[in-house]
GUVEXTI-338401 format. One record per residue (C-alpha): residue in three letters; x, y negated, z negated. Coordinates in steps of 0.001 Angstrom, whole numbers, plus 524288, in hexadecimal, padded with zeros to 5 digits. Each point is the difference from the previous one (the first is absolute). Layout:
GUVEXTI-338401
ALAXYZ ...
end
This chain:
GUVEXTI-338401
UNKAF27836E829CA19 UNK80A6E7F6037FBE0 UNK80A33807FD807A7 UNK80A057F33C80063 UNK7FE8A7FB257F32C UNK80B43807D37FBBC UNK80675801B180CB4 UNK8042D7F6C280802 UNK807427F39B7F98F UNK808B27F528802DB UNK80B4A806687FC06 UNK80E6D7FB358036A UNK809098069E80A0B UNK8032080A7F7F6D4 UNK7F2F88054A800F0 UNK7FC6F808EC7F28F UNK80905802D87F5C3 UNK80206808587F58E UNK7F5CC805607FA3D UNK7F75C7FAD5809DF UNK806E58062A80A2B UNK7FEDA80C607F7A7 UNK7F0AE7FFE37FF8F UNK7FF667FD1F80F13 UNK8084E80BEF80413 UNK7F8A7807987F6AE UNK7F1DF7FAB1806C6 UNK8063C803BD80C9C UNK804ED80DF17FC9E UNK7F1CC8042C7F898 UNK8006A80B3B808B7 UNK80EC58039F7FEC5 UNK80B197F86C8041B UNK80D80804D580576 UNK807A580CDB7FC1A UNK7FF5F80D5E805B6 UNK7F3F6803137F8E5 UNK7F84B7F625807FC UNK804588073A80C58 UNK7F83280C6F7FE71 UNK7F347804167F9A5 UNK7FDF28020A7F171 UNK7F6CF8058A7F7B4 UNK7F7187F8097F7F6 UNK7F2B57FF0F7F7C6 UNK7F5D38027C80991 UNK809BA8065680B3F UNK80B837FC9880A59 UNK8048D7F3D3801A4 UNK803CB7FF0C80EE9 UNK80568808B180924 UNK7F2C97FC568079E UNK7FAC77F75680A05 UNK7FB037F0667FDE4 UNK7F5117FCB1809DD UNK7FB0C7F2E78016E UNK7F4CE7FBDA8076E UNK805F47F13E80674 UNK7F5A37F674803AC UNK80AD17FA4F80A3D UNK8077D8018D80CE5 UNK80B677FC6880697 UNK8091D802BC80B3F UNK80B257F6A17F841 UNK8085E806477F53C UNK80B5B7F68580065 UNK8043D7FAA97F3CA UNK804447F3F9804A4 UNK7F4407FB9580646 UNK7F452809037FC59 UNK7F3B07F97C7F917 UNK7F82780B998019A UNK7F872804307F374 UNK8044780EF080399 UNK80EDF7FD81803EF UNK803827F7C67F384 UNK7F966809C27F7FB UNK806CF80BA7803FA UNK80C947F86E80279 UNK7FF437FD1C7F0F2 UNK80282810547FE7C UNK80A4F8001A80A3E UNK8081D7F41880281 UNK805E37F8F17F3DD UNK803E47F2B87FEB1 UNK80A517FB177F5AC UNK7F32F7FE537F602 UNK7F2C4805E8801AC UNK7F35D7FA337FA26 UNK7F6FF807787F90D UNK7F3327FBDA80520 UNK7F8E2803FE7F262 UNK804D77F4417FA07 UNK80AF07F94380928 UNK80A7B8025B7F797 UNK80DBE802FB806EC UNK8073680BD27FF25 UNK80C8C8036C806F4 UNK801348085680BFA UNK80C417FFB48077C UNK8047C7F4F17F5A6 UNK808A5805817F603 UNK7FBB47F64C7F547 UNK7FC8F7F0C47FFFC UNK806827F6958096A UNK80B807F9C87FABD UNK800147F1697FFD4 UNK80EE67FA568053E UNK7FA567F1DF801AD UNK7F2037FAB2800C2 UNK7FCEF8047980D89 UNK80A5680B1A800E4 UNK7FC2B80E6D7FADE UNK807AD80C6280184 UNK7F7D380CF67FF16 UNK8066580D4B7FFE1 UNK7F97E80B3E806F9 UNK7FC2F80CC47F985 UNK80B2080A1D7FEC2 UNK80002809FB80AF5 UNK7F2977FB6B8056E UNK7FE8C8079880D59 UNK7F4B87FE2280A5F UNK7F82180C2A80320 UNK808A38039E80C1F UNK80C32801177F556 UNK807EB7F37D80400 UNK802667F6DD7F431 UNK7F8937F34C7FE1B UNK80B167F615801E5 UNK7FED17F04B7FF51 UNK7FF157FE9F80E37 UNK7F3D1807527FF98 UNK7FA817F4B67F73A UNK8053D7F641805A8 UNK7FC218042080E19 UNK7F12D803097FB07 UNK7FF3A7F3057F946 UNK804687F98A80CC6 UNK7F496806F380749 UNK7F6347FB177F665 UNK804897F47280098 UNK800407FE3080E96 UNK7F9567F42B8067B UNK7F2068022380282 UNK8004380C117F5B3 UNK7F2CC7FE177F6D4 UNK809A1801E87F4AD UNK807AC7F50180157 UNK7F65C7F5B47F972 UNK80231809CF7F1C9 UNK80EED801B180370 UNK8022F7F0A38008C UNK806797FEDA7F1B1 UNK80A6B809268049E UNK80AF57F9228092C UNK806E980CDB8037D UNK802A980D7E7FADA UNK80F9880398802EE UNK809A580BE47FE74 UNK809997FE007F4A4 UNK803F480DF780016 UNK7FA5580C2D804E5 UNK7F766801B67F33D UNK7FDA97F2FC7FC28 UNK7F8267F31980778 UNK801957F2E77FC94 UNK7F2977F8E67FFCD UNK7FF697F0CD80524 UNK7F4FB7F7DB7FB46 UNK7FA257F3118040A UNK7FA1F7FDF37F20D UNK809777FEF27F4FD UNK7FDF1809E57F531 UNK7F37E8062A80898 UNK7F963806057F6A4 UNK7F83880A05807A3 UNK80B5F804BB8070E UNK7FBD380E517FED5 UNK7F3A87FF5680323 UNK8039D7F96180D4E UNK80A9A809C180215 UNK7F66D80B817FDC2 UNK7F8757FCA980C34 UNK80DC6802998093F UNK7FD5D80F8D80234 UNK80DB28061C80378 UNK8039E8089D80AED UNK80C6D804EB80675 UNK803D07F4E8807C6 UNK80276808C180BD6 UNK7F12E8028F80054 UNK7F9E67F99880CD0 UNK7F33F7F9E18002B UNK7F951809E78069D UNK804B1809507F67A UNK7FB9B7F7417F3B2 UNK7F20F7FDB2805DF UNK7FE6180EA380325 UNK805E8807E27F30B UNK808FA7F7A27F87B UNK80A94804E37F7B3 UNK8022F7FD6E7F2C4 UNK8061C8027D7F2B5 UNK7F3F68035E7F6E6 UNK7F94F80C457F9E3 UNK7F8F88023580C03 UNK804018019880EEB UNK7F72E7FF1D80B5A UNK7FE5080E1C80551 UNK7F4577FB7680A90 UNK7F7847F40C80475 UNK7F44E801F8808E3 UNK7F41F7F95480224 UNK7F8D5809217F744 UNK809AD801E57F4E3 UNK80D2E7FBE67F8A0 UNK807B280A717F9AB UNK80AA87FE3A7F602 UNK8087780AB27FA99 UNK809B17FEB07F52F UNK80D7C7F83980394 UNK80AB580A0A7FB83 UNK80A877F53A7FF0A UNK7F78C7F5627F6A1 UNK808C37FFCE7F2D4 UNK7F79A7F4917FAA8 UNK7F630800567F448 UNK7F2468033B8068A UNK8039C80D2E80621 UNK7F32C8075D807A8 UNK7F9EE80BD67FB0D UNK7F7928040C80A31 UNK802DD8086E80BB5 UNK7F8BA7F4B480779 UNK7F9A17F29180093 UNK7F4F68008D809EC UNK7F7D07F5578058C UNK7F469802C38078F UNK7FD3E7F32B808E4 UNK7F0E27FE797FC28 UNK7FB997F2AF803D0 UNK7F1B88038F7FF27 UNK7FC257FCA37F281 UNK7F46A80D778031C UNK80C4D8081C801B4 UNK8091D7FAAC7F5E4 UNK7F58D802417F5E1 UNK7FA3280CFF8055A UNK80EC68037A7FE04 UNK801967FBF87F269 UNK7F3178053B7FADE UNK8049880DD18053D UNK80CF47FF697FB74 UNK80676801E680D75 UNK808097F2327FB87 UNK805357FE737F07C UNK8003F7F1B8801B3 UNK7F5F27F53F80887 UNK8043F7F27C800F4 UNK7F4A27F5C88055D UNK7F4FC806847F947 UNK7F4357F9078048D UNK7F67C7F9617F509 UNK7F40E8083C8047C UNK8080B80CFC7FD6F UNK805327FC207F14A UNK7F53B807DD7FAD2 UNK801AD80CBA808CD UNK80C95801F87FD77 UNK800237FE697F264 UNK7F4B38091B7FE87 UNK808FC80B3B808FB UNK809857FCF67F408 UNK8095A7F514806BC UNK8070D7F6767F6DE UNK7FE267F1ED806BF UNK808CE7F5DC7FC18 UNK7FAA77F2DA8043A UNK80BAE7F5707FF13 UNK7FE8C7F27E80130 UNK80A777FB0C80B7D UNK803217F4F980945 UNK7F87A8052380BE0 UNK7F7517F55D80465 UNK7F5FE7FD6F80997 UNK804677F0F7804F3 UNK7FA437F5D580779 UNK809BB7F960807DB UNK7FBC37F23C808B5 UNK805517FB9280B3E UNK8032A7F3367FA33 UNK803207F93580C5C UNK7F47F8003780518 UNK7F3C47F7157FADA UNK7FA57800CD7F712 UNK80775809937F98A UNK80CB67F5207FE57 UNK7F6367FB5A7F5F1 UNK80271803F57F354 UNK7F3737FE3A7FA66 UNK7FA92807CC80BB7 UNK807CA80AFD7FBC9 UNK7FBC87FF2C7F263 UNK7F2217FEEF803FF UNK800A080CF1805B0 UNK8062A805A07F48E UNK7F5B07FB0F7F65C UNK7F6178042780A41 UNK8037380FBD7FE85 UNK7F788807F07F87B UNK80B238090D7F8B0 UNK7F802807A97F786 UNK7F6E0804BF80BE2 UNK80DDA8022580704 UNK8048E808617F440 UNK7F49B8086E7FE50 UNK7FBF28028780E52 UNK80BB4802D68060E UNK80941803B37F3C1 UNK7F6868071F7F6A2 UNK805787F7C17F61A UNK80EE580415801AE UNK803EB7F0CB802C3 UNK801307F4997F9F5 UNK7FD807EF4B80229 UNK80DDA7FAB37FFF0 UNK8025E7F48C7F5BF UNK80E357FEBB80561 UNK808658060F80B48 UNK804E2809FC7F5A2 UNK7F6838099E7F8FB UNK7FD0F7FF5D7F29E UNK8067180B6A7FCED UNK80DA97FA7580679 UNK80A477FA5C7F53B UNK800F67F3AB806BE UNK7F2187FEA4801AF UNK7FB027F1547FBB1 UNK7F3427FC5E8046F UNK800267F61780A0E UNK7F9B97F2047FF30 UNK7F75080353809E3 UNK7F6B980B5F7FE91 UNK7F6E78029780B4E UNK7F2E7805BB7FC60 UNK7F36B80077805AA UNK7FB657F1608002B UNK7F7AF7FF2E80C09 UNK7FD637F1387FB1C UNK80D9E7FC707FE98 UNK802A3805AA80BF7 UNK7F5337F7EC80796 UNK806C37F2EC7F8A6 UNK80CE7801478038B UNK7FB1D8031680EE3 UNK7F9967F2D07FEE8 UNK80C2D7F9D87FAF0 UNK807918055480A18 UNK7F74B7F8DC80A7C UNK7FD6880C27809D7 UNK7F466805BE80542 UNK8010580EB37FE81 UNK7FFC58066380D1A UNK8028880C2380637 UNK80A94808177FB50 UNK806C080D0D8021F UNK8037B808647F4BD UNK80ACF809B9804D5 UNK801F480D0E7F924 UNK8092380BE2800F6 UNK7F90880DBC80115 UNK800BF802987F0A1 UNK7F48C8061B7FC91 UNK7FF7C7F6877F168 UNK8028E7F49880831 UNK7F7308025B80AB9 UNK7F535802777F4A4 UNK803647F2767FA5E UNK7FEE77F9B980CC9 UNK7F221800A17FFB7 UNK7FF3B7FAEE7F27C UNK809767F421803C3 UNK7F8677FE0C80E4C UNK7F1DB7FEAC7F6AD UNK806CF7F61B7F5E0 UNK806C27F7A0809A6 UNK7F1177FD8080878 UNK7FC4F7FCA77F238 UNK808997F3FF801FF UNK7FB9F7FD5980E91 UNK80A2D8072880791 UNK7FB6380A25809D6 UNK80AA08099A7FFB4 UNK802D480B05808C9 UNK8076880D967FBDD UNK80D1F803418082A UNK8038480E1D7FB7C UNK80C628046180618 UNK80C7E8096E7FBDD UNK80A2A7F9077F6DC UNK80A17800D480BAD UNK7F5FF7FB8E809FA UNK7FE307F3B57F709 UNK80C187FD157FAAB UNK80579800C580EAC UNK7F53C7F594804F9 UNK803417F76F7F41E UNK80D7E7FF0A80132 UNK7FF927FE7280E61 UNK7F96F7F4497FC7E UNK7F1998035C802D5 UNK7F6497F5C67F8C7 UNK7F85B806117F466 UNK7F80E7F9EA7F46B UNK8022D80A1E7F583 UNK803F880BB87FD4B UNK7FD1980A757F555 UNK8098F80B717FECD UNK807C08083C7F5B9 UNK80C767FEF17FBBE UNK80A42803EB7F609 UNK80CE47FE667FE46 UNK802CC8061A7F29B UNK8056080C14805F3 UNK80C827F84A80176 UNK7FEEB7FA9A7F0C9 UNK7F72C7F6857F720 UNK8075B7F4DD7FC84 UNK7F9947F312802C0 UNK80A697FC9A808E1 UNK7FF0880B1F80887 UNK7F1697FECE80098 UNK7FE947F1D18024D UNK80B1F8010C80AD9 UNK7F87080BAF807F1 UNK7F6EF7F6018045B UNK803F37F2EC7FBEC UNK80F098010D803C6 UNK8049D7FAC380CE9 UNK7FA8080A03808A8 UNK7F5988048F80A1D UNK7F5E77FE487F65D UNK801A07F2B27FE02 UNK805A17FBCF80E33 UNK7F664807998097E UNK7F552803887F82A UNK7FCAC7F7CD7F580 UNK808BB7F67880782 UNK800BF7F78B7F240 UNK80F637FDD380001 UNK801E57F2FF8056D UNK7F7327FBCA7F53D UNK8051C7F6D27F2EE UNK7F8D6809437F6BC UNK8066C80BDE80673 UNK80DE57FA1A7FE8A UNK7FCB67FB867F279 UNK7FB8280F507FD0E UNK80CF8804B9804BD UNK807BE7F6507F89D UNK7F92F802EF7F4BE UNK80228810B8803BB UNK80EB57FE42800E1 UNK8013E7F7387F4BA UNK7F99C80BD77F835 UNK809C58089A802CF UNK80BAF7FA647FB07 UNK7F9177FEB47F22A UNK7FC50809697F61E UNK7F4B68021C7F35D UNK7F8367F5F37FE69 UNK8043A7F5F180927 UNK7FF57809AD80A96 UNK7F268803DE7FCB6 UNK7FB777F03480082 UNK8044F7FEF380CF0 UNK7FA4180BA680617 UNK7F37E7FB1D7F7D7 UNK8011F7F49F8096D UNK800708083D80948 UNK7F3D5807467FEE6 UNK7F8677F3987FC8C UNK804B37FAA980E14 UNK7FC7680CD580802 UNK7F2F57FF417F9B8 UNK7FC3D7F15380298 UNK803D48024480E34 UNK7F9C180CB180258 UNK807E48024F80E59 UNK8019280D777FC69 UNK7F8FB805B37F48A UNK7FB4F80C2D7F943 UNK7F015801D9800A7 UNK8014880BC87F7FC UNK809FD806C87F8BF UNK7FE7480F24802E5 UNK8025380C287F52C UNK806F180B0D8065D UNK7F80B80C5F7FB74 UNK808F980D538018E UNK7FBAB80E9A7FE02 UNK8094280AAC7FAAC UNK7FE4180E7B7F9D9 UNK806FD7FBA37F533 UNK7F82B804407F2EA UNK7F84680ABB8073D UNK8056F809C080A3E UNK7FA26800C880D39 UNK7F9FA80D148055F UNK80CA1805F780177 UNK804A97FD037F2F6 UNK80AC27F5CF80329 UNK7FFCC7F2CF7F956 UNK809FB7F4E880006 UNK806EC7FB457F5F5 UNK805457F1927FB76 UNK7F8927FA7B80B50 UNK7F9067F2387FE14 UNK7F9207F77E80B62 UNK807A17F342801E6 UNK7F8797F275803BE UNK806467FE1480D5D UNK7FF4A8094480CB6 UNK806E980C437FF60 UNK802C580B9E7F5EC UNK80A73800EE7F6A9 UNK8046D80F087FE25 UNK80DA17FC247F973 UNK80192809817F429 UNK7F2CE8079A8034B UNK8006780EC7800CF UNK7F3FE808B880230 UNK7FB2C808E07F6B6 UNK7FB9980D7480338 UNK7F79A806EE7F522 
end
């Protein structure tokens, strides 16, 4: 499914305009937009629309819902419905739409933009949304050490012009991705404490949090919402079902209307029960990262040898039942800015052995670290076999993500890490996706330990150059980045994973309820903006 071929484009700061904006708006309002009619249930062919409970099975859990710092798949996904930014992303195609912004940024000069807030926007508490709230939310998201900082680097500051207008300064003249970057910053009341934001943030979106626990997240309509995507149901309920078997059972029985992260072996089972399955290409990766400060991984030829040694097709079949692809670029083929890299890794043992010989090293004992992600663990046995075919003796070390990164960040020695990652829940432009791992951050400093290399400096200079460009010129610079990332293989996708989501969309569940307007997305999380139950 080429979900980005007509989605994300190398647009100017003005974003979509004219007829294109109208089309994008129609796409987002597919289940009914704003206005009084969207706030209540209505009759429609096939049943009553709205007035029910949207139920969802979540594959993730978290204790941090703070919109200014969380990277949790669960929290990011639920916050989309509760906490608005100036702009929002439609995660079906990564187009941008107005949330708290009344319109597009008005350009004052090359690095200055003014953005007016939506008239009479209020938080669910009834307090008006002001420029002070926007400024404080940006400052929190951009605080030193925050994971959002590299993604927000092109924005120098957000300041108050008056109560309903903010002034945005950029570090890049005529910054072409301003709205996409501002969409990362979710706006909460300036008076919110860290504890409040972490436990149950307040927002101005169509939904508001009612309760959050280890077992469930419940949202109800925000009575103060005056935007274009009002909630049409009485409740949005997430069951926290981390265990895939429990998640499949709930979906098959119809306890949940939507289930995320459908395992490959459950696709036919759920289709047989009557569910619709969306399988979407996305940026979700299972990547290999090398400790470049430790021999022999400081040698690019050895890193390349490992990548050529891997049997990608066996991993796709055995660990993913076909729901993954071998990369030919840092970006998946379905992304607008994709360009095949100058180095494409295929299963080529002879080439891998030749690179080992050219590097002048003798393979010895190595440790392959993995997180406890089920797919990664399944992949690791194949990686172990493939590396042992090169002469390495491989020990597997499986730990939780938290423990793995705590050790590595603390300076522990390691050889290689096989792990999952997907920053596309924050956006899908190439600069953001490259900055997540290759920016001036912990990934390059304390993990891959590559930030002092000449090649990393070359890469970051190219990335900075691209930010000030547009059109074909920008694409050509990004292509150079893709080539360099592939050639160096410091942290590189082993597989790019398809995201499968199940829903009672075309067929009603046992209680005669289905969901209208829902489609799966290619990243973690579920989007219920403009969706509604239909009761037969």
